[in-house]
C-alpha positions in Angstrom: -29.2 -181.1 58.4 -29.0 -177.2 56.9 -25.7 -176.1 55.7 -24.9 -172.8 54.8 -21.8 -170.9 52.9 -20.2 -167.8 53.8 -20.6 -165.2 51.3 -16.9 -164.1 52.3 -14.9 -167.0 51.4 -15.5 -165.2 47.6 -15.1 -161.9 48.9 -12.7 -161.1 46.1 -15.6 -161.9 43.8 -17.7 -159.9 42.4 -21.1 -160.8 44.9 -23.3 -161.6 41.5 -20.6 -163.5 40.8 -19.9 -164.9 44.2 -23.5 -166.7 44.4 -23.9 -168.2 40.9 -20.4 -170.0 41.9 -22.4 -170.7 45.1 -25.9 -171.9 43.6 -24.2 -173.6 40.9 -21.9 -175.8 43.5 -24.9 -176.6 44.9 -25.9 -175.0 48.4 -29.8 -173.4 48.9 -28.1 -171.7 51.8 -25.7 -168.7 53.3 -24.7 -166.6 55.5 -24.5 -163.3 54.3 -21.3 -161.3 55.5 -21.5 -157.8 56.1 -18.9 -155.2 54.7 -17.2 -153.4 57.5 -14.0 -151.3 57.1 -12.3 -150.3 60.2 -8.5 -148.5 59.6 -6.7 -151.5 57.8 -8.8 -154.6 58.3 -11.6 -155.1 56.3 -14.5 -158.3 55.6 -17.0 -158.9 52.6 -15.0 -155.9 50.7 -17.0 -157.4 47.8 -20.7 -155.5 49.0 -18.9 -151.5 49.8 -22.1 -149.0 48.0 -23.9 -152.3 47.0 -27.5 -151.0 48.4 -29.2 -153.6 50.3 -31.7 -153.8 48.1 -29.9 -154.4 45.1 -28.3 -157.1 47.7 -31.2 -159.4 48.3 -32.7 -158.9 44.6 -29.1 -160.8 43.3 -29.6 -163.3 45.8 -33.3 -164.3 45.2 -32.2 -164.0 41.4 -28.8 -166.6 42.3 -32.5 -169.1 44.0 -30.4 -168.8 47.5 -31.8 -168.7 51.2 -30.0 -166.5 53.4 -30.2 -168.1 56.7 -28.2 -165.7 59.0 -26.6 -162.3 58.4 -22.5 -162.2 60.1 -22.0 -159.1 61.1 -18.3 -158.6 60.4 -16.9 -156.5 63.1 -15.6 -157.3 66.7 -12.4 -155.1 66.1 -12.5 -153.4 69.5 -10.9 -150.0 69.6 -10.4 -150.2 73.6 -10.9 -153.5 75.7 -13.5 -151.9 78.1 -15.2 -150.8 75.5 -18.0 -152.0 72.9 -17.4 -149.2 70.0 -16.8 -150.4 67.4 -18.5 -154.0 67.7 -21.7 -153.1 65.5 -21.5 -153.3 61.8 -23.4 -149.4 61.2 -24.6 -150.8 58.4 -26.3 -154.4 60.3 -29.9 -152.3 60.9 -29.9 -151.8 57.0 -30.3 -155.4 56.2 -32.3 -156.9 59.0 
């Protein structure tokens, strides 16, 4: 069984510190939660304005592996529309 910890669990910590906490706790894999903001709602705030390359470097430095990416989108403006559902930063991270 492969276990991962979601990086958004420690969104109030600086991203690199969160990674170090996960590594020290014995995790090997993370679910990388992407920053997302829409109106009053946000997720993975510790990744706001952090370049993708820096995210990858910090993950590698911590000795962790990204097992999945969580697009924290899903805030729908209208129930009949998918507008706002996909995080615009997803392509850069993939």
